[in-house]
Steps between C-alpha positions, in 0.01 A plus 500: 500500500621865449689611197873533552567855618866498439618731221567345165883469479506534123237770482209552263677744289798274439260219413324722246833600352599138470173403324537792256862384427378143435247641256767702325729203470213296350428770247864508402508123461200521271673764279801285488301201395348713222853598374644147473321415175618831353876414535620338187618138536868420493644397178470125414803294620583753769547376851174658613311341200616160591375538863852484639508837683877465560606842363354789311626644173464864427235443236283319765418836656300799413568857617287684757394729230375209286326348800344837588381544145357145485311549826365844390384340168331228702321733728389716201373196313311373801340844545415541130772768457347727771804699605340665794393170657837350403682782693287429798571128485867568447503741798639788296384837392337499140762752387772257613331220292485717198862585544601137528299399199668778292843388614413136421364596158811708424734216596298243287530742197871568545734274293736288710 
């Protein structure tokens, strides 16, 4: 039997793009799984703590800045504080990582 000579309706390039996208989504999901333990638990007695996810209170959330800082700390710890490797894992330029670290340190030092 001869191989089907009809053109592929989806196309090899599109199949490759889809495979790459699936890989990217998997990598994002891994990173999100790594972040979950870094998010502080909700206060005892709160709706979320009791397992009744009915509504959220403002104190049940963290800011994007806190989440970013926690993830950067997680990556740095995982890579034994190697900032160059951390920047690569985070997908940012090393100078951007240094700037973010400086900003986070300044905010942590500033009295609220």
